[in-house]
N, C-alpha and C positions, 0 to 999 in steps of 0.2 A: 400819538394820541394819548391823552391822560385819562385815567379811569376816575370819573367824578362820583362813582357810586361807592367809593371806599368809605367805610365807617371810620370816623376819627378814633384813634386809640385813646382809651381812658387810662389815666394814671392809676395803677393798681393800689398805690398808697392812698390816693384820694378816695377810691372806692372803699377801701378798708376802713378809713376814718368815718366815712358816711354810714357804712353798715354798722360799725360799732356804736356810733351815736344813735342811730335809729333803733338798734336793739336795746340800748340803755333806755331810751324814751319809751319804747314798747313795753319793756318789763316794768318800768316805773308806773306807767299808766294802767297796766293790767292789774297790778297789786292794788293801787289806790282807787281805781274806778270800777273794777269788776270783782276781784277776789274779796276785798274787805267788805263792801256792801252786801255781797252774797252771804258772807259769814253771819252778819248781823240779821239777815233775813231768815236764815235757816237754823241757827244755833241759839241757845240761851245767851243772853247779853254778856255774862261773865266769861263764858267759854269762847264766844266770838272775839271778845276783846283780847284774850290771851293768845289765840291763834293769829289774829290780825297783828298783834305786837310782834310775834315771831316772824310773820311775813315781812313786816317793815324792817325788822332787824336784819333779815337776810337781804332785803333790798338795799340796806345801807352798805353792806359788803359789796353787792353788785355795783352800786354807784361808785364806791371808792375804787374798785378794780377797773371799772369802765373809764372813770375819769383819769386815772393814772396811765392806763394804756393809751388813751386818747392823747394825753399830754406827750407821751413818748412818740406817738405817731406824728404829732404836730412838729416835734423837734426835727424830724427827718427831712422836712422841706424848709429850706432857708426862708422863703417868702412868708411862711406861716409862723416862723419864730417871732416875727414882728407884728403879727396880726392882732392888734390890741383888742378889738371887739371879741374875737374868738377866745382869747385868753381870759378876758373879763367874764364872759359867759361861763366858761369852764370853771373858773375860780369861784364865781357866784354859786353855781350848782353844787360844787363840793363844799363850800363854806356853809350853805344852807343845810346840806345833809348833815354836816358835823353839828351845827346848831341844834337841829331837830333830834339827832340820834344821841349826841353826847350831852346836850344841854337840857332839853325838855323831856325826852323819853324816860330818863331815870326818875325825874321828879313826878311825872305822870304815873309811873309804875308804883312809886312809893305812896302816892296819894290814893291810888286805887286800892292798895293793900290796907291803908289806914281806914278807908271808907268801908271795906269789907269787915274789918275788925270792929269798927264802930257800929255797923249794922248788927253784927253778932251780939255785941253788948246790949244794944237796944232790945233785941229779942229776949235777952235775959233780964231786962228791966234795969240794967245798970249803965246804959249809955246816955249820951247827951244829944238830944234831937237837934238843938241849935248848932252844935259843933258839926254834926253830920251834914246839916244843910250848908254850912260854910264850906266844908270840904267838897261837897258836890258842886257848889258854885265855882270853886277854884279849879276843880277838875275840868269842868265845862269850859272855863276860860282858857286854861292851858291847852286843852284839846283843840279849841278854836284857833289859838295862836299856832299850834303845830300844823293844823290843816292849812292855814294861810301860808305858812312857810313851805308846806308841800306844794301848794299851787304855784308859788314863786319859783320853786325849784323846777317844777314841770315846765313852766314858761321859759326858764333859762335853758333847759335841755332842748326844748322845741326850737328856740331861737338859735341854739348852737347847731342843730340839725339843718336849719334853714341857711345859716352862714356857711356851712360846709358843703352845701350842694353844688 
């Protein structure tokens, strides 16, 4: 007589891959959807921006480590070495992170500093209001692009979690 109530054994590597991807997605969404908005709600804008920037910089490291660990775990299973969709999603998430962190973040930070300097000059009656307005518009544009990239990365990580289930 066979025992039909046995629970099928789950591959521990598959579990670990899914848990790592879920933790990555959870930390990513926590920073972007909970922590950053709360900072801007409770702190002065400039302070909130600096703290949020530090959070996103830390999250970039978490993304890099998570992505590389996940790639290593994917290589452990021969069938997943050729899983093109999974590798494309992982690559997209890491590429988007690099674009945001290495491409846009430094420019946004430099622009923020230039805006602060121009605001200080305006208070001393030596600044250029038109230049300040241009910088603020560019800052808003870059921030919007960065937010769009963040959303695409969140979608890639969520899709990756879905594919690994």
